[in-house]
N, C-alpha and C positions, 0 to 999 in steps of 0.2 A: 298519491304523490302530487305535489303542486306543479303548476306549469313551468315554474323556474327550474325545478329539479328535473322535469322531463326534458327541457331544453338543454340543460347541462349534460344529462345522460346521453342525449343524441349527439352532442358535440364530442363527447368522449368516445362514443362508438365510431363516429366518423374519423377520429384520429387513430382508430385501431386498438383502443383500450377496452377490455372487457368490463362491463358494468353489470353487477348483480342487483337488479332493482327489487328483487324479492328477498333480500337478505334479512335475516331475523335480527331482532334487537337484543338477543340474549347476551349478557355480559361475558367477558372473557374470564378465564380462571385467574384467581389471585396469583401474585408472584410466588408465594410460598408453595402453592400447589404445583405450579410449573417447576419450581426448583426440586421438589420431592419427586415428581415424575421424571425429570431429567436425571436425577441421581439414581433412581431405580432403573432407568433405561441403560445407563452406562454400567451399572453393576451387573445387570442381567447380560449385557453384551460381553462383559469381561468373563463371567462364568461360562458362557456359551463358547467363547473362543478358546478358553483354557481346556474345556471338555473336548472340543473338536481336535485341538492340537495334541492332547494326550492320546486320543483314540487313533489318530491318523498321523502319528509322528513320523513313521517311516516313509509316508508318501511325500513328505515335504523335501525329500532329497531329490525328487524328480521335478524337472522344469515344467513338464506337462501338468503334473498334479498341482503345483503352485499356481499355474495359469488358470486352470479350471476352477480351483478353489477361490481364487481372487475374483474371477468373473462371476461366480455364483453369489459371492457376498455382495459384490457391487450391484448385481441384478436384484437381489433382495432389497438392498438399500434404495434402489430406484423405485420399486413398488411402494415401499414405506414412505418415501419422501414425496411421491407424486399422487398416488391413488388412495392410500389409507392414511390420511393426514390427521394427526392429533399430537399433543405435547409429548406423549410417551414414544410414539412411532417416529417422530422427528429426531429425537435424540438417539433412539435405538438404530435408526437408519443411518444417521451420521457416523455412529461408532462402527457399524458394519462396513460402511464405505471406506472409512480410514483403515480398517483391518484388511479389506480387500486390496486397497492401494499398496499396503505394506507387502502383501503376498506377491503382487504383480511386480513390485520393485525388486523383490528377492528373485523372481523369475528372470527379470532382466539381468540381474547379477550373475546368473548362471552362464551367460554368454559374454558379458562385459565386466571388466573390473572397475571398481569405484574410482581408481586413480586415472581413468581414461576420460577424456573430454566427451567422447561419443556416448558414454554411459549417462552422463548428466544431460546431454542433449536429448537422449531417448526418454529420460524421466521427465524432462520439461515438455516434450511433445505429448507424452502420456497424460500429464496433468492438464494440459491445455484441452485435450479431448473430453475430460470430465466436466468442463465448464458448461456443457450443454444441459446438464441436469438443472432444472429450474428451481433451485432452493437457495435462498440467500446465504445462510450460514455455511452451507456446503460449498458454495461458490467462493465465499470469502476464504475458507480454509484452503481450498484447492489453489486459489490465486496466490496465497501466501507461500505454500509449498512450491508452487511452480515458479514464483519469483526467486526464491532461494536457489532452486535447481538451475534456473537461468543464469544467476550470478556465478554459481560454482562452475557451470559450463564455460563461461567466459574466463574465469580464473584458470581453469584447466587448459584453455586454449591460449593462454598467455596474454589475455586482454583484461586483466583485473581492473585496470583504471576505468574501463568503460562500463563496469557493472552498475555502479550507482547512477551514472549519467543516463544510461539507456532506461533504467527504471524510472528516473525522473521524467524522461520523455513520455513513457507510457502513462505515468500518473497524470501528467498535464493533459494528455489526449483524452483520457477517460473522464477526468473531472470537468474539463471544459465541454465535453459532449453530454454531460449529465442532464442539462436542461434543453439541449438542442434536439434530443430525441426522447420523448416521454415514454415510448414503448420500451426502450432499453435503459430506463433510468435506474432500476434496481440492479441490473447487470453492471452498469457503470459504477454504482456505489459499492457493490461487492468486490469488483476488481480493484477499485480505488483503495478501499480499506485493506484488502489482502496485500496489494503491492506496497502500500505504505508500511505495513508490518515487515514485509520482506526487505524494504529499504533500510529499516532500523537494523535488521540482522546483517545486511551487507555492510553498513557503516561500522558495525562492531568488528566484523571480519577484517575490513579494510584498515582499521586502526590498530587492532591488537593481534590478529592471527594471520595476516597476509603472508608473512615470511614462512610460517609453518605450512600453510596450504600450498604455497608454491614449491616447497620441498617435497611434500607428499605427491603432488602432481608431476614433479620433475620438470618444471618450466621456469623460465626466467621472465620476469615482468617486462613488458614493453616500455620503451622510453617515451611513449606518446601521452604522458599524463597531461600535458598542456592541451592536447586536442580534446581529451575528455572534459577538461575544465572549460574549454571554449564552447563545447556542446551544451554544458550546463548554463553558461552565460547566455547563449542563444535562446535557450528555453525561457530564462528569466526575462529577457528583453521581449520576446514574443508574447509572454504572459502579460507583461505590463501593457503592451499595445492592445491586446485583446480586452483587458479590463477597462482601459480608457475608452475604447470604441464601444463596448457593450454598455458602459455606464453613461454614455452620452455626455462626456465632460470636455471642457476646454482646458488645455494645458498651455500655460504661457511659455515662451522661449526660455526665460530664466529658470522656470521649474524643470524644463527638460534638461537644461545644463546641470541643475542640482541633482537630478536623478542619475544622469550619466556619471557624475563624479562619485555619487554614492555607490553605483554599480562597480566602478573601478576599484574603490576602496574595499568594498565587500569581497570582490574577487581576489584581491591581494591578501586579505585576511583569511579567506577560505583556502588559499594555497597552503597555509601553515596549519590551520584548524579545519581539517577535512570534515565535510558535512555541513558547514555553516551556510554555504550557498544553497544547498539542497533543502535545508531547514527553512530558509527564507522563502523558497519557492512553495513549500508546503503551507507556510503561513499565508501567503498570497492566495493560494487555491482555497484555503479554509475561509478566508474573509470573503472571497468572491462567491463561494457557494454557501456562505453562512452555515458552515458545518462545524459544530462544536467538537465532535469526536475527532475529526481530522485536525482541528486546531490543537487538541490535546496531544495527538501524535506528533504534530509539528513542534510543539513546545518540548516534548521529550527529546526529539531529535536535536533541537537547538541546545538544550541543557547538556546532552551527552557530548555534542561537538565541543562546547566550551570547556566542560569539565575534563574531557580527555586531553584537550590541548594543554590545559593547566597542569595536568598530571605528567604528560609526556615531555613538557618543556624542560630541557636539560640545563636549568639554571637554578639559582638559589630561590628560596621562598620569598625573599625580599623583592627580587626582580620579577617574580611571577605576580606578586601582589601589586607592584607598581604598574605592570603591564595591564592588569585588569582595571586598575584605577584610571589609567590614561585612556583605556578603551571606553569606559563608562563616561568620562568627561568629554571625550570626543563625540559620542552619540548624543549626549545632552546638549553639547554646544551646537551640533548640527541641527537639532530640533529648534533651539533658540534662534539660530540664524535664519532658519526657514520661516519661523513665525515673524521675525523682524523684517525680513524682505517682503513678505506677503502678509501684512497684518489682517487681511480679511479672513485668514484661516484660523484666527484665534477664537476662543470661546469654548463653551461646553460641547458644541458639536463640531469641534475643530477637525477639518479634513485637509488632506494634503493637496487636493485638487479642487478647482473652482467649478461648481456645477453650472451647467447651461441653464439659462432662464426658460 
């Protein structure tokens, strides 16, 4: 190993990052081999669970049996995902862990009903405890399930409007912390992707199924929707300030005024097209972290927000089309006005902010 590589390894060890200097140069398995191993692992886990369920069907009427079975499956998954790592064991362990989680959720259901807020809070706490398992995909899946359970707990508590806003707060925290702590970068990424998927589910529930869920839970939504929207706006403003500070840029007073007007207009539009403001925050986080996967999730969120608004708008198709046309002209006009007022931002590398020399 060269002196430069040795210096880099020592710096990484000083930062608390494990470095395997004796790693072999053996290439990884091709993607089709991994896909076949993953498929065989999931099929094997399915047959195993069906066989165990058929053999011990009577035991699953007992809360104790459900708890013990779930803990045993999760314990086996921990061994497969931590000590006996390979492509087959990773997928097999993930399947066993998911099955164990289902059994433990059924065990919780023996004491609490799903239409109770306490049930979903218990599921949320249970999912949070599984994040200690150091496996990226497992953490991502657990974070997604935990985020949905957290949202359902808020809906069951009569705080449905805060579900998306609080998830946005958590997403902003983990994605901004991704580069500030290298030791926890993978954990932040898993949580960020999982909670972003949960946010898409929450946005769907908020737009299409909120009334049905509130009827099931027997709650009446709170009238604090404006407070949840204010929390989302505060996250957007804080994110812009962090990006400006971390990027070492100088923003002119006129540009700050332009940004303030844009935030006000965006907030007014998001009041009618729910999820628009949250999608913009995801886009900013994706650009800040240069993360293409998060950018794709943000684009999906943005398209769903606009399309659902178009579908739910109780007007004729002509009015809907004119609304979208005017919105597009407004955005293009805002960009043209920005480039006209600050011509230094034009060109192939056009940026909205002027970089410090």
